[in-house]
N, C-alpha and C positions, 0 to 999 in steps of 0.2 A: 689687176684685171679681174680677179675673183671678186674683190670688193665692189668694183663698179658694176658687175653683173648682178650681184645680190641687191645693190641699191636700186637697180632698174626693176627687179622683181618686186621689191618692196613698194616702190612708188606706183607701179602699174603691173599687176600680175598677168595682164594679157598682152604684154610686150615681149616679143621673142626675137632673137637674131635669126636671120635666114642663113642657111648653110652656104659655104663658099660656092661661088659659081664655078662650074666645070670649065668655063671658057677662059678664066683667068684667075689670078691669085688674089685679087682685091675683094674685100668683104663689102657687100651691098648694105645700104641703110636698113635698119630694122623696120619690119612691116607691122602695122597696127591691125589687130583683128577684133571685131566687136565681141562683146560677151556672148557666150554660148556657142561660138564657132568651134567645130571639131577639128583638132589638129592631128595630123598623123595619117597613116594609111586609111583610105576610104574603101567601103565595100564596092565590089565590082558591079557595074551597072547590069540591070536585068533587061536585056535587049528585047526579049519577047514582050514583057509587060509594058516597057516604055513605048514600043512600036504600036501595041494594041491600043494603049490609052491615047496615043496621038492620032489614031485613025478613027476610033469611036467618038462620036460627038457627045456633048454633055448630057443631053436628054436620054440618049441610049444608055449611057453609063449610069445615070440615076435610076433608070428602070432595072438595070442589072443589079444594082446595089439593093434596090427594094426587094427584088426576087431573092437575093441572098438572105435578107433579113427574114422573109417568110420561111425560107428553108430552115433557118436557124431556129425559129419558133417551133416549127413542126418537129425538129429533132429533139427539142427539149420536152415535149409532151403534147397531149391532145388539146384541141381547142375546147373552149368552154362549152358546156352542155347547152343544147337549144332550150329556149324558153318558150312556153306556150303563148299563143297570140289569138286574138279574136274571141276570148272568153269573157265571162262576166267581170265587172270591175273588182279589184282587190279591196280589202278593208282598209280605207285610208284614215278614218277617224277611229282609232283604236283605243282612245282613252277610256279606261274602266272596263273594257271588254274582257281583258285577261283576268280580271278579278271576279267575274261572274260565277255564281254557283246556282244549283237547282233551287228554285223558289224565289230567287231575287226578282224584284219588280222595279221598274223605272220610277223615279220620283219626279221626273219632268219629261216633257214631250221630246222625243228624239234621243232618249237616253241610251246607255250602252246595250240594254237588252233589245231595244228596237233596232239598233244598228246591227247587232248580231243576227237578228231574225231577217232583216232585209238582205244582209249578205247571203245567208243560207237560202233565201228565196232565189237570189240571183244565180247561185250555183245549181239550183234545181233540187236541193235536198229538203226543202221545206215549202209547204203549201199552206199559207195562213187562212185562205178563204175569207170567211166573215169574222174570224177570231180577232180580237183586239191585240195590237202590238203592246209590248212592254212587260210581259209576264213570262219568266223562264220556267215553263212547265214541262210536262212529259213529251209533248209534241216537239218542242225545241230541243230537248235533250236527245230524242231519237234522231232528229235531223243532224245534230252535231256529231253524234256517234257515227252516222252514215258518212258524213264528210270526212271524219278521221279515218274510217276504213278505206275510203277511196284514195285518200292522200298517203296511206301507208303509215299513219301516225300510231305509235304504240306508247301507252295503252290507248285503245279505242274504247273509251268508257263513257262518252257523252259529257265529259268534264273539260273545262278550259284548262290549257296547259301552255307553257312557253312555246313548245313545239307547234301546238295548234295555232296560237296567235301568229307565230312567224309564218306559217304556211298561208294563213289568210291574207297576209300583207304582200305576198308574192303575186306575180301574174298568174291568173287562174286558168285551168284547162277549160277549153270550150266544151260544150255538150256534143255528143255524137249526133250527127245529122239523122233525122228521122228515117230517111231513105236507106241509111246504112245500119240502122239500129240492130236488127237481128244478126246480121253478119258480124258486126263489131262486137256484139256480146259473145258470139260463138268463138271468135278469134281473140278475145280479150287477153288470155294468157300469153299469146304470141305477139299481139300488137301493142298492148299497153293502153294508155289513155290518149285521147285526142290532143294534138298539138296545135291545131288550127281548125277553123270552120271549113265547110265544104266550099271548094274554090274551083274556078275554071281550070281545066287542063288542056292538053293538046287534042286537036281533032274533035272538038266538041265534048270531050270527056269531062266528068266532074270528079275531083279528087279531094279526099280528106286525109291529112297526114296524122300519123300516130307516133307514139314514142319509139316504136321499133318497126315501123313499116307504114303501109298506106293501103287505103281502099279506093279503087278507081272504078267508077260506073261509066261504062262506054255508052255512046248514043243508042245502041241497039238493046241496052238493058243488061248486057254482060257485066259482071263485077269481077275485077281482078284484085287479088290480095297478094301483096309483095312485102318482103322485108326491106330494110334500108339499103341493101345492096342491089335491089331490083329483082331478087330471086323469088319465084312463086313460093308461097307458104303452103305447107302440107295441110290439107283439110283437117280441122280438129276432130277428135273422136269423142263421143259422148262419154260421160263418167261411167266407170264399170263398178261403182260401189252402190250400196243401197242404204235405206234408212229404216226399213221395217223387216221383221222376220218373214213376213209373207213374201216379200220380194226375194229374200235370200233363199227361199225354198227352190227357186228356179235353178239354182246352182248346185244344190246339195246332193252328195252321195255318201253312203256309209261304207265302212271298210268291209264289213260282211253282214250277213243277216240270215234269218231263217225264213223259209217259204211262208209267205203271207204275213210275216211279222213286221215288215217295214215297207215303206213306199220308196226307199232309196237304195235297196239292194235285196234281191229276193232269195239270197242264199244259193246262188248258182255254184257251179263246180269250182269257181275260183275262190280260194280261201285267203282272206287278207289280214291275218293276225298281226303282221308287221307292215301293212301297206298304208300306214297313215301318210307317208310321203307321196306316193303316186296318187292316192285318193285326194290329197290336198291339191295336187297339180291339176287333176280333173276339175275340181271345183273352181280354182283360180282361172284356168284356161277357158272354162265355160263362161265365167264372169266377163272376161275381156273379149269374148267372141272368137277365140282361137279354136275352140272345139264345140261341137253340139252336145247339149246336155243329154246323157243317156237316161233311159227309163230304168225302172228297178231291174228289169230282166237283163239290161245291157250294162249295168253298173260294174259288175265284176269283170266283164270283158274289157271295158274302157280302162279300168285300173290296171289290169294285166297288160294292156297295150302300152300304157305309160312305162310300166316296169320293163317291158321288153325293149322300149326305146332307150332305156338307160343301160341295161345289162346285155342286150341281145335276147335271144329266145330264152325265156325263164318262166317257169311255172311255180317257183318257190318264193314265198314271201320273205323278204329280208329287211332288216333295219337299214336306214339310210342316213348318211351325213349330208350336210348342206350342199356339198358339191354335186352329189348324185341328184338331189331334188332339183337343183338349179338346171342340170342337164335335162331333166324331165320337162321343165318349163320351156326351155329353148327348143327342144325336140317337138313340143306340142305346137310351136309356132308363135309363141309370145316372147316378150322381152323381159329378161330377169335382171334386176338391180340388187346386188347382194350386200348385206350389212353384216359385218362381224358382230359377235355377241357384245363386244364393248361399245359398239355404236348403236345398239338397240335400246331405245328409251321410249317412254310414252310420247315424247315430242316427235321422234322420227317415225313412229307408227302413225301418229295423227297426221303428220306431214304427207305421208304416202296416201292416206285415205282422203285428205283434202285435195290431192291431185287427181282423185278419182280412180286410184289403183288399189286393188285388193292386195293383201299381204299374206304370204305363207310364213308362219311363225313357229319356231321350235321352243319347247319348254316342258314344264311338268304340270299337268292339270290338277294334281293332288297337292302340290306344294311340298315344302320341305318337312313340315310337321303339322300337327293339329292347329297350331297357332298361326301358321302361314300357309293357308290353303287357297288354291285357285278355285276353279269351278267344278272340278271332278267330283268331289263328295256330294255337292248339291245336285248335280245332274244325275248321279247314281241314285241318290235318294228319291229323285222324281221319276225314276224308271226310264230315263232317257240316256243311258250310258251302257256301253258294251263291256266295261270293266268296272269293278267295284273296289279296287285297291290300288295302292301306289305302285306303278309299274315303271316309272322313270320318264325318259324323254319321249316326246310326242310332237307330231306336226299337225297344225290346224291352219285353216284359212280364215282371216279376218276380212269380212266383206263390206263393212261399213259401221256407222254409228247411228243410234237412234236420236230423236230430237231431245231426249232427256240426257244424252251423253254416255249411254251405255254402248258397249261394243257388240256388234253382231258377229258371232263366231260360228262358222260352218266347221264343226268338229266332226271328223269322219267316224268317231266313236259314238255319235249321237244318232241312233237309228230312227228317231222320230222327227228329225229336222234340226235346223240351226237353233242356237240359244242366244239369249242376252247375257252379257258378262259385265259386271260393274267395273269401274276403274280400279277399285281396290283389288278385286280378283285378278284383273289383268296385271296389276303391279306385281302380284305374287308369281304369276306365270312368267313375267319378264325377269324376275330374279333368278339368275342362273340359266338364262335362255341359251338356245342353241344357234342363234342367228336368225336373220330375217331376209326374205326375198320379196322385193316389191315387184309385182307383176303388172306389166302394161302391154297394150296391143302394139303390134308393129305399125309404124307409120304407113299411111295410105299414100302410094306414089301419086304425084301430080301427073295427069295425062298430058 
């Protein structure tokens, strides 16, 4: 019996004997099962699923399955970023364009320089006028630099690079519609670049979509500015930084002074020997519009008012750490963004100024030694400093940069007004700094 069973398995592995019938003692003939058939206990039927599938027709089931696929895609990550449309044509004939350098000239009509120039004309960065095509000169280099800046390409140096060529071959951003130009420029940090041309909207409106929002001009002329969620954007605030010493004078106060000896503190009853912190708050808060600028007669009172807001009623000048100065900024009605000393660099300082925000900065104006001096010795030698020796930590307000790249510093120890500070002097001040406070105005609520 055992041998016959094994021979059957060997000749056909899918041949099995059925179990004896419960109705009698005879064995039934063996049953043949096709390959792949599952033998043994089967899973219990899913009555709910089977009933549902039997009721829902095929089209509905396919729609449900499609929805499930969409939900699965959404769960795995965001959809691909939108691409701009309606802009100038991309650079399609790129042969030789990536190798161009300043001074190159085309050797034949329609060469790579000409194609680059016509592309930049299309994006609005280059106006050739009556100039001949085919010469990569200063005008083309400036246009290429402007294109790189707008595309966020680094470095933006007016030189071709792989990143620049790649950007030129992608769909290009359209230009801002002329009727939206001023608003689009004002809201540029919030909206980003245009994603499409001005197009018809609902109820006769005209809409231009941007990377992070939209501008909608209603039939009555009203313009609505919204983010991608449809929420009204806060009106932008003008920059609070300056580019000249003359402009910075509008914010300046000195810590103390003698009667008639200064335009920025007339030596009133309030003595500010250690009031560089609150004096810097007055300067920064004035710059962002949170306070009115005091005249010389009111400077001491304004400084004392900031000190009182930090400590309560106090007529005693005291040194302050960054937390106290920060409290003075917020009590004055401005927004304070604090940077620890390890995070204070020339890059973070420049970043705040680029955003249009003055900075209260702690450091040592005299540096560590004669070989590492900031601006203190030079200002003292020029007769524009209330101290003439190394006294340690100090707070100042940096209110901007000049066109030449020097920093404009409203130092409360300068009785004759703000000063220019070179990047090298600023680097010495940042060495061993006490921290930095980026000061910005409070957002204007949308009515």
